TORKOL-4160 file (C-alpha; in steps of 0.2 Angstrom, whole numbers, padded with zeros to 4 digits, m for minus):
214
<pt num="1" X="0109" Y="0214" Z="m0130"/>
<pt num="2" X="0097" Y="0211" Z="m0116"/>
<pt num="3" X="0106" Y="0212" Z="m0099"/>
<pt num="4" X="0104" Y="0196" Z="m0090"/>
<pt num="5" X="0094" Y="0197" Z="m0074"/>
<pt num="6" X="0088" Y="0184" Z="m0062"/>
<pt num="7" X="0073" Y="0188" Z="m0051"/>
<pt num="8" X="0061" Y="0176" Z="m0042"/>
<pt num="9" X="0047" Y="0167" Z="m0052"/>
<pt num="10" X="0030" Y="0167" Z="m0045"/>
<pt num="11" X="0027" Y="0148" Z="m0048"/>
<pt num="12" X="0043" Y="0144" Z="m0038"/>
<pt num="13" X="0035" Y="0151" Z="m0022"/>
<pt num="14" X="0017" Y="0144" Z="m0024"/>
<pt num="15" X="0011" Y="0128" Z="m0015"/>
<pt num="16" X="0011" Y="0113" Z="m0028"/>
<pt num="17" X="m0008" Y="0111" Z="m0026"/>
<pt num="18" X="m0012" Y="0130" Z="m0028"/>
<pt num="19" X="m0025" Y="0132" Z="m0042"/>
<pt num="20" X="m0014" Y="0146" Z="m0050"/>
<pt num="21" X="0001" Y="0135" Z="m0049"/>
<pt num="22" X="m0008" Y="0120" Z="m0057"/>
<pt num="23" X="m0014" Y="0131" Z="m0071"/>
<pt num="24" X="0003" Y="0138" Z="m0074"/>
<pt num="25" X="0011" Y="0121" Z="m0075"/>
<pt num="26" X="m0002" Y="0116" Z="m0088"/>
<pt num="27" X="0003" Y="0132" Z="m0097"/>
<pt num="28" X="0021" Y="0127" Z="m0096"/>
<pt num="29" X="0017" Y="0110" Z="m0104"/>
<pt num="30" X="0009" Y="0119" Z="m0119"/>
<pt num="31" X="0024" Y="0131" Z="m0120"/>
<pt num="32" X="0036" Y="0116" Z="m0119"/>
<pt num="33" X="0026" Y="0108" Z="m0133"/>
<pt num="34" X="0026" Y="0123" Z="m0144"/>
<pt num="35" X="0044" Y="0126" Z="m0142"/>
<pt num="36" X="0048" Y="0107" Z="m0145"/>
<pt num="37" X="0060" Y="0107" Z="m0130"/>
<pt num="38" X="0056" Y="0089" Z="m0123"/>
<pt num="39" X="0055" Y="0082" Z="m0140"/>
<pt num="40" X="0073" Y="0089" Z="m0144"/>
<pt num="41" X="0079" Y="0083" Z="m0127"/>
<pt num="42" X="0073" Y="0065" Z="m0130"/>
<pt num="43" X="0080" Y="0065" Z="m0148"/>
<pt num="44" X="0097" Y="0071" Z="m0142"/>
<pt num="45" X="0098" Y="0059" Z="m0128"/>
<pt num="46" X="0095" Y="0045" Z="m0140"/>
<pt num="47" X="0110" Y="0050" Z="m0149"/>
<pt num="48" X="0120" Y="0045" Z="m0134"/>
<pt num="49" X="0111" Y="0029" Z="m0131"/>
<pt num="50" X="0126" Y="0019" Z="m0126"/>
<pt num="51" X="0130" Y="0032" Z="m0113"/>
<pt num="52" X="0112" Y="0033" Z="m0108"/>
<pt num="53" X="0112" Y="0015" Z="m0103"/>
<pt num="54" X="0123" Y="0020" Z="m0088"/>
<pt num="55" X="0109" Y="0031" Z="m0082"/>
<pt num="56" X="0099" Y="0047" Z="m0085"/>
<pt num="57" X="0097" Y="0061" Z="m0072"/>
<pt num="58" X="0086" Y="0076" Z="m0074"/>
<pt num="59" X="0088" Y="0091" Z="m0063"/>
<pt num="60" X="0074" Y="0103" Z="m0060"/>
<pt num="61" X="0062" Y="0089" Z="m0065"/>
<pt num="62" X="0046" Y="0099" Z="m0060"/>
<pt num="63" X="0030" Y="0090" Z="m0064"/>
<pt num="64" X="0040" Y="0074" Z="m0070"/>
<pt num="65" X="0034" Y="0074" Z="m0087"/>
<pt num="66" X="0051" Y="0074" Z="m0096"/>
<pt num="67" X="0059" Y="0061" Z="m0084"/>
<pt num="68" X="0043" Y="0050" Z="m0086"/>
<pt num="69" X="0045" Y="0051" Z="m0105"/>
<pt num="70" X="0063" Y="0047" Z="m0104"/>
<pt num="71" X="0060" Y="0032" Z="m0093"/>
<pt num="72" X="0048" Y="0025" Z="m0107"/>
<pt num="73" X="0060" Y="0028" Z="m0121"/>
<pt num="74" X="0075" Y="0020" Z="m0112"/>
<pt num="75" X="0067" Y="0005" Z="m0102"/>
<pt num="76" X="0085" Y="m0002" Z="m0099"/>
<pt num="77" X="0092" Y="0014" Z="m0091"/>
<pt num="78" X="0091" Y="0020" Z="m0073"/>
<pt num="79" X="0081" Y="0036" Z="m0073"/>
<pt num="80" X="0083" Y="0048" Z="m0058"/>
<pt num="81" X="0075" Y="0066" Z="m0055"/>
<pt num="82" X="0079" Y="0080" Z="m0043"/>
<pt num="83" X="0067" Y="0094" Z="m0038"/>
<pt num="84" X="0061" Y="0103" Z="m0023"/>
<pt num="85" X="0043" Y="0098" Z="m0027"/>
<pt num="86" X="0036" Y="0081" Z="m0020"/>
<pt num="87" X="0036" Y="0066" Z="m0032"/>
<pt num="88" X="0022" Y="0068" Z="m0045"/>
<pt num="89" X="0008" Y="0056" Z="m0042"/>
<pt num="90" X="0007" Y="0048" Z="m0059"/>
<pt num="91" X="0026" Y="0047" Z="m0062"/>
<pt num="92" X="0033" Y="0030" Z="m0068"/>
<pt num="93" X="0037" Y="0019" Z="m0053"/>
<pt num="94" X="0055" Y="0015" Z="m0058"/>
<pt num="95" X="0059" Y="0034" Z="m0059"/>
<pt num="96" X="0069" Y="0038" Z="m0043"/>
<pt num="97" X="0064" Y="0054" Z="m0036"/>
<pt num="98" X="0075" Y="0065" Z="m0025"/>
<pt num="99" X="0066" Y="0079" Z="m0016"/>
<pt num="100" X="0077" Y="0093" Z="m0009"/>
<pt num="101" X="0089" Y="0106" Z="m0012"/>
<pt num="102" X="0101" Y="0101" Z="m0026"/>
<pt num="103" X="0115" Y="0111" Z="m0019"/>
<pt num="104" X="0115" Y="0101" Z="m0003"/>
<pt num="105" X="0115" Y="0084" Z="m0012"/>
<pt num="106" X="0130" Y="0074" Z="m0018"/>
<pt num="107" X="0130" Y="0071" Z="m0037"/>
<pt num="108" X="0129" Y="0054" Z="m0044"/>
<pt num="109" X="0146" Y="0046" Z="m0046"/>
<pt num="110" X="0143" Y="0039" Z="m0063"/>
<pt num="111" X="0127" Y="0046" Z="m0070"/>
<pt num="112" X="0128" Y="0044" Z="m0089"/>
<pt num="113" X="0118" Y="0058" Z="m0096"/>
<pt num="114" X="0113" Y="0074" Z="m0086"/>
<pt num="115" X="0097" Y="0083" Z="m0093"/>
<pt num="116" X="0090" Y="0100" Z="m0088"/>
<pt num="117" X="0075" Y="0108" Z="m0097"/>
<pt num="118" X="0071" Y="0126" Z="m0092"/>
<pt num="119" X="0080" Y="0125" Z="m0076"/>
<pt num="120" X="0097" Y="0133" Z="m0076"/>
<pt num="121" X="0091" Y="0150" Z="m0080"/>
<pt num="122" X="0084" Y="0151" Z="m0062"/>
<pt num="123" X="0102" Y="0154" Z="m0055"/>
<pt num="124" X="0115" Y="0167" Z="m0055"/>
<pt num="125" X="0133" Y="0163" Z="m0061"/>
<pt num="126" X="0139" Y="0158" Z="m0043"/>
<pt num="127" X="0126" Y="0144" Z="m0041"/>
<pt num="128" X="0129" Y="0138" Z="m0059"/>
<pt num="129" X="0147" Y="0136" Z="m0056"/>
<pt num="130" X="0142" Y="0124" Z="m0041"/>
<pt num="131" X="0131" Y="0115" Z="m0053"/>
<pt num="132" X="0145" Y="0113" Z="m0065"/>
<pt num="133" X="0153" Y="0102" Z="m0052"/>
<pt num="134" X="0140" Y="0089" Z="m0056"/>
<pt num="135" X="0147" Y="0087" Z="m0073"/>
<pt num="136" X="0161" Y="0076" Z="m0066"/>
<pt num="137" X="0150" Y="0062" Z="m0064"/>
<pt num="138" X="0143" Y="0062" Z="m0082"/>
<pt num="139" X="0148" Y="0058" Z="m0100"/>
<pt num="140" X="0136" Y="0069" Z="m0108"/>
<pt num="141" X="0124" Y="0084" Z="m0104"/>
<pt num="142" X="0109" Y="0090" Z="m0113"/>
<pt num="143" X="0102" Y="0107" Z="m0109"/>
<pt num="144" X="0087" Y="0117" Z="m0116"/>
<pt num="145" X="0085" Y="0135" Z="m0109"/>
<pt num="146" X="0077" Y="0151" Z="m0113"/>
<pt num="147" X="0086" Y="0161" Z="m0127"/>
<pt num="148" X="0089" Y="0179" Z="m0120"/>
<pt num="149" X="0084" Y="0189" Z="m0135"/>
<pt num="150" X="0070" Y="0201" Z="m0140"/>
<pt num="151" X="0060" Y="0189" Z="m0152"/>
<pt num="152" X="0055" Y="0177" Z="m0138"/>
<pt num="153" X="0048" Y="0192" Z="m0128"/>
<pt num="154" X="0037" Y="0196" Z="m0143"/>
<pt num="155" X="0032" Y="0179" Z="m0146"/>
<pt num="156" X="0028" Y="0177" Z="m0128"/>
<pt num="157" X="0017" Y="0192" Z="m0128"/>
<pt num="158" X="0006" Y="0184" Z="m0142"/>
<pt num="159" X="0002" Y="0170" Z="m0130"/>
<pt num="160" X="m0004" Y="0182" Z="m0116"/>
<pt num="161" X="m0023" Y="0179" Z="m0120"/>
<pt num="162" X="m0021" Y="0160" Z="m0117"/>
<pt num="163" X="m0010" Y="0160" Z="m0101"/>
<pt num="164" X="m0013" Y="0165" Z="m0083"/>
<pt num="165" X="m0005" Y="0179" Z="m0074"/>
<pt num="166" X="0008" Y="0168" Z="m0066"/>
<pt num="167" X="0014" Y="0161" Z="m0083"/>
<pt num="168" X="0014" Y="0179" Z="m0090"/>
<pt num="169" X="0025" Y="0185" Z="m0077"/>
<pt num="170" X="0037" Y="0170" Z="m0076"/>
<pt num="171" X="0038" Y="0169" Z="m0095"/>
<pt num="172" X="0046" Y="0186" Z="m0097"/>
<pt num="173" X="0057" Y="0184" Z="m0081"/>
<pt num="174" X="0063" Y="0167" Z="m0088"/>
<pt num="175" X="0068" Y="0175" Z="m0105"/>
<pt num="176" X="0077" Y="0189" Z="m0096"/>
<pt num="177" X="0086" Y="0176" Z="m0085"/>
<pt num="178" X="0091" Y="0166" Z="m0101"/>
<pt num="179" X="0107" Y="0164" Z="m0110"/>
<pt num="180" X="0116" Y="0170" Z="m0125"/>
<pt num="181" X="0129" Y="0161" Z="m0135"/>
<pt num="182" X="0143" Y="0152" Z="m0125"/>
<pt num="183" X="0136" Y="0158" Z="m0108"/>
<pt num="184" X="0130" Y="0141" Z="m0102"/>
<pt num="185" X="0146" Y="0132" Z="m0104"/>
<pt num="186" X="0156" Y="0146" Z="m0097"/>
<pt num="187" X="0145" Y="0149" Z="m0082"/>
<pt num="188" X="0145" Y="0131" Z="m0078"/>
<pt num="189" X="0164" Y="0132" Z="m0078"/>
<pt num="190" X="0166" Y="0117" Z="m0091"/>
<pt num="191" X="0184" Y="0114" Z="m0096"/>
<pt num="192" X="0185" Y="0115" Z="m0115"/>
<pt num="193" X="0200" Y="0103" Z="m0114"/>
<pt num="194" X="0188" Y="0090" Z="m0106"/>
<pt num="195" X="0172" Y="0094" Z="m0115"/>
<pt num="196" X="0166" Y="0096" Z="m0132"/>
<pt num="197" X="0151" Y="0108" Z="m0134"/>
<pt num="198" X="0138" Y="0110" Z="m0148"/>
<pt num="199" X="0126" Y="0125" Z="m0146"/>
<pt num="200" X="0111" Y="0132" Z="m0156"/>
<pt num="201" X="0096" Y="0143" Z="m0154"/>
<pt num="202" X="0079" Y="0142" Z="m0162"/>
<pt num="203" X="0067" Y="0156" Z="m0168"/>
<pt num="204" X="0055" Y="0149" Z="m0155"/>
<pt num="205" X="0066" Y="0155" Z="m0141"/>
<pt num="206" X="0076" Y="0140" Z="m0135"/>
<pt num="207" X="0095" Y="0139" Z="m0132"/>
<pt num="208" X="0101" Y="0122" Z="m0134"/>
<pt num="209" X="0117" Y="0115" Z="m0128"/>
<pt num="210" X="0124" Y="0098" Z="m0129"/>
<pt num="211" X="0141" Y="0093" Z="m0120"/>
<pt num="212" X="0151" Y="0077" Z="m0121"/>
<pt num="213" X="0168" Y="0071" Z="m0116"/>
<pt num="214" X="0182" Y="0076" Z="m0127"/>
């Protein structure tokens, strides 16, 4: 098993308008498409359509592509997004964008569904336990993160000719900071008495976790 290691990713420290950062975000959209992450998140949230009406919150929203898509799929739901980056220019007007450090912000009191796509792996176990406190305000959670295994490294290497240096570096850093079975729920400190958890992984390198109230 690959030992989990969390080290800084280059993209996280580049200005939003840096040409390499902009190219890397385009690379990430292609990688997300190939992995099917956003499609899976949207399909899964649809299974919780009743809960979703109470609101959908994405943490680590990045370029806003996923929360924008969720806002279109669920026109009756309030959609909020949290990220350090400024609000994306083309984001749907009705998406409420919270810019700042997630750890200094109070979680929504009654948020419905909490979503994260390729975000949780940025943090060590201590900060993840703090993020786990956000769970109290939600009835369901949907997470798609890197699967910490050797095959994703191999598949990532095959993409090197088509991605820039930032994406090459960050891709493998992300995989090594990813998760194996049971780690996400355990690191978030989810109480198994209060939460039911379904987890799976794909050959494309995604580890997917769905949590709902027991």
